[in-house]
C-alpha positions in Angstrom: 75.8 123.2 102.9 72.8 122.6 100.7 69.3 122.7 102.1 69.2 118.9 102.8 72.5 119.0 104.6 71.3 122.0 106.8 68.2 120.0 107.6 70.3 116.9 108.5 72.5 118.9 110.8 69.5 120.4 112.5 67.9 116.9 113.0 71.1 115.2 114.2 71.7 117.9 116.8 68.1 118.2 118.1 67.8 118.2 121.9 65.5 116.4 124.3 63.9 113.4 122.5 65.1 114.4 119.1 61.7 115.5 117.7 61.6 118.7 115.7 58.4 120.1 114.4 57.9 121.2 110.8 57.1 124.7 112.1 60.4 124.9 114.0 62.3 123.7 110.9 60.6 126.3 108.7 61.5 129.1 111.2 65.1 128.0 111.7 66.0 127.3 108.1 63.5 129.5 106.2 62.0 126.5 104.4 58.5 125.9 103.2 56.7 122.7 104.2 57.1 121.4 100.7 60.8 122.1 100.7 61.1 120.3 104.0 59.3 117.2 102.7 61.5 117.2 99.6 64.6 117.4 101.7 63.5 114.6 104.0 62.9 112.4 100.9 66.3 113.3 99.6 68.0 112.3 102.9 66.0 109.1 103.0 67.2 108.2 99.5 70.7 108.6 100.7 70.2 106.0 103.5 69.3 108.2 106.4 66.4 107.0 108.6 64.0 109.7 109.7 60.8 109.1 111.7 57.8 111.3 110.8 54.7 111.6 113.0 51.8 114.1 112.4 51.7 116.6 115.3 55.3 115.8 116.4 57.4 116.5 113.3 60.6 114.6 112.4 63.1 112.6 114.4 66.5 111.4 113.1 67.4 107.7 113.8 71.1 107.4 114.8 73.4 104.8 113.3 72.0 104.0 109.9 74.3 106.3 107.9 77.7 107.8 108.4 77.7 111.6 107.8 79.8 114.6 108.5 77.1 116.1 110.8 76.7 112.8 112.6 80.5 112.5 113.3 80.7 116.2 114.3 78.1 115.6 117.0 80.6 113.5 118.9 84.0 115.0 117.8 85.6 117.8 119.8 88.2 118.5 117.1 87.6 120.9 114.3 89.2 118.9 111.4 88.3 118.5 107.8 86.0 115.5 107.2 85.5 113.7 103.9 82.8 111.0 104.0 82.2 108.6 101.1 79.6 106.0 100.5 82.2 103.9 98.6 85.9 104.4 97.9 88.6 102.1 96.7 90.8 102.7 99.8 90.8 105.5 102.3 94.6 105.2 102.6 95.1 105.3 98.8 92.9 108.4 98.6 94.8 110.1 101.5 98.2 109.3 99.9 97.2 110.7 96.5 95.7 113.9 97.9 98.6 114.5 100.3 101.1 113.9 97.5 99.4 116.3 95.1 99.0 119.0 97.8 95.2 118.9 97.7 95.2 118.1 101.4 97.0 120.8 103.4 95.5 120.4 106.8 94.7 117.5 109.1 91.9 115.6 107.4 89.9 112.5 108.3 88.7 110.3 105.4 85.8 108.0 106.1 83.9 105.5 104.0 80.9 103.3 104.4 82.7 100.6 102.6 85.9 100.1 100.5 86.0 98.3 97.2 89.8 97.7 97.3 90.8 98.1 100.9 94.5 97.4 101.6 96.2 96.0 104.6 99.9 95.4 105.3 102.2 94.2 102.5 99.5 95.3 100.0 97.0 92.6 101.0 93.3 93.1 100.4 91.3 94.2 103.4 87.7 92.9 103.6 85.6 96.0 104.2 81.8 95.5 103.7 79.1 98.1 104.2 77.1 98.7 107.5 79.2 96.7 109.9 82.7 98.2 109.7 84.7 101.3 110.5 87.1 102.5 107.8 89.0 105.7 108.7 92.3 107.3 107.5 93.9 110.3 109.2 95.7 112.4 106.5 98.3 114.4 108.3 100.5 117.0 106.6 103.8 117.6 108.4 105.8 120.8 108.9 109.1 120.7 107.1 111.8 118.8 109.1 109.3 117.0 111.4 110.8 113.9 112.9 108.6 110.8 112.7 108.8 107.8 114.9 106.7 105.1 113.1 106.9 102.6 115.9 105.6 104.9 118.5 102.9 106.3 116.2 101.5 102.8 115.3 101.6 101.5 118.8 100.1 104.7 120.2 97.3 104.6 117.6 96.5 101.1 118.8 96.1 102.4 122.3 94.0 105.3 121.2 91.7 102.9 119.3 91.4 100.6 122.3 90.3 103.6 124.5 87.5 104.3 122.0 86.5 100.6 122.0 86.4 100.5 125.8 84.2 103.7 126.0 81.7 102.6 123.3 81.6 98.8 123.7 83.0 98.3 127.2 85.4 95.8 125.6 89.2 95.4 126.2 91.0 94.6 123.0 94.6 93.2 122.7 97.4 93.9 120.2 99.5 91.7 118.1 102.7 93.5 117.2 102.7 95.7 115.3 99.4 96.6 113.9 96.7 93.9 114.6 93.8 94.5 116.9 92.5 91.4 118.6 89.4 90.4 120.5 88.8 86.9 121.8 91.9 85.7 120.0 90.6 86.9 116.6 91.7 89.8 114.5 89.0 92.5 114.6 91.0 95.3 113.0 94.3 96.6 111.8 96.4 99.8 111.5 98.3 100.9 108.4 100.7 103.8 108.9 102.3 105.1 105.7 104.7 108.0 105.3 104.8 110.2 102.2 108.3 111.6 101.3 108.9 114.9 99.6 110.8 114.2 96.3 113.1 117.1 96.5 114.0 117.2 100.2 113.7 113.4 100.8 112.1 114.2 104.1 108.7 113.1 105.4 106.1 115.5 104.2 102.9 113.8 105.5 101.4 110.7 107.1 98.4 108.5 106.4 97.2 106.5 109.3 94.5 104.1 108.4 92.3 102.1 110.9 89.9 99.4 109.8 87.8 97.5 112.3 85.0 95.0 112.2 82.4 96.5 114.6 79.9 93.7 114.0 79.7 90.4 112.1 78.9 91.1 108.4 75.8 89.9 106.7 76.7 86.5 105.2 79.8 86.2 107.4 83.4 86.6 106.6 85.0 85.2 103.4 86.1 81.6 103.7 89.8 82.4 103.5 89.7 84.5 106.7 86.9 82.9 108.6 89.2 81.2 111.1 91.1 84.4 111.9 88.7 87.2 111.5 86.3 88.4 114.2 84.1 91.3 115.3 83.5 93.3 118.4 79.8 92.4 118.5 77.4 90.1 116.7 75.0 92.9 115.9 75.8 96.6 115.8 73.5 98.6 118.1 75.6 101.7 118.4 76.0 104.6 116.0 79.1 104.4 113.8 79.0 108.2 113.8 79.7 108.0 117.6 82.4 105.3 117.1 84.2 107.5 114.5 83.7 110.8 116.4 85.2 109.3 119.6 88.0 107.7 117.6 88.9 111.1 116.3 89.0 112.5 119.8 91.3 109.8 121.1 93.5 109.9 118.1 94.2 113.6 118.2 94.5 113.5 122.0 97.3 110.9 121.4 98.8 112.5 118.3 99.8 115.7 120.1 102.1 113.7 122.5 102.9 110.3 120.9 106.6 111.3 120.3 107.4 111.2 124.0 106.6 107.5 124.3 103.9 107.9 127.0 101.7 105.4 125.3 104.2 102.6 125.0 103.6 101.2 128.6 99.8 101.0 127.8 100.7 99.1 124.6 102.9 96.7 126.5 100.1 95.9 128.9 97.9 94.5 126.1 100.4 93.1 123.5 100.3 89.3 123.1 103.3 87.1 122.6 105.8 88.3 125.2 108.0 85.3 126.1 106.7 83.3 123.1 108.5 81.8 120.1 107.7 83.5 116.8 108.3 83.4 113.1 108.6 86.8 111.6 108.8 88.1 108.1 110.7 91.4 107.4 110.8 92.2 103.7 112.6 89.2 102.2 114.1 88.2 105.5 112.6 85.5 107.8 113.4 85.7 111.5 112.7 83.2 114.3 113.2 83.8 118.0 111.5 84.6 121.3 109.8 87.9 122.0 111.6 89.5 124.9 109.9 92.9 125.0 108.6 95.9 123.2 111.1 98.7 123.6 110.5 102.4 124.1 110.4 103.0 120.3 107.7 100.4 119.8 110.3 97.9 118.3 110.1 94.2 118.8 113.0 92.9 120.9 113.6 89.4 119.6 116.0 86.9 121.1 117.4 84.8 118.2 120.2 82.2 117.9 122.4 85.0 116.5 121.7 87.3 119.5 119.2 90.1 120.3 117.5 91.8 117.3 115.5 95.0 117.4 112.8 94.9 114.7 111.0 98.1 113.7 108.9 96.7 111.0 107.7 93.3 109.8 104.9 90.8 110.4 104.6 88.0 112.9 103.5 85.0 110.7 103.4 82.5 113.5 103.1 82.9 117.2 104.0 79.8 119.2 103.4 78.9 122.8 106.5 77.9 124.8 105.7 74.2 124.1 105.7 75.2 120.3 101.9 74.7 119.9 100.7 77.0 117.1 98.5 79.8 118.5 97.6 81.9 115.4 
């Protein structure tokens, strides 16, 4: 770490009321008062907020800026963290670095904003600065690892809901397979992608992306998604470092055991649409029918005119009430 990063780590992890005197900083980091002042100015230029009071010293203000030190304050897992101010897409970055072999251990990629965020089926994902959470878990796999995409995506939804409950005291719902809902609006989504080794044709790694609208963006949502998009809160009053740190905890708690299906019952409790008529797109195929259940592999059990169909991927394009009134 450079000098400014060392100072940031010290300020973020300060005890009591968070104030650290210049004398204490000088002793702990071996810095002169001039070097401290220059480092403070550098951190402020990066977007960090730091209070300064003569006789008390310096105090870090939580929440204004995402940082490795800020996330590590809340995360219990020792994983590689890569934090960007702007990136095209955290999932694209993860895929590229996993495929090239540059990422060889579990890594969490985070960005303040994405300039070309992607959702399901290659759609753009609105991802402005300051009000969102954009995280991708880049996960190399041992050779021969079996992957259950349905269980992983549904379990990731449950892990995310646990973080939201702890931080915001909000219960979110799920729209199969990857939409996160609050008050009948989409507040986030999950994009799980598998990378295949060219020679063995086996899964070599996974990229699990989670995007969420924590608060309403300045200026509102784009017109084309205003009716469908929502946020957890009107105004963000919690630290995004805490949000991301706790998400990391819940995700890796889940990831160790998701294969055994233990999270499926919790997913079922919050999934919307059971017993309702739906229109579903699966590649070039359109399906219609009534959702009967979510099976133990996270698949949608659909009752169609042709019989029962088990769907492991796709998108619900229309969710209808039993009287065929369109719900969203």
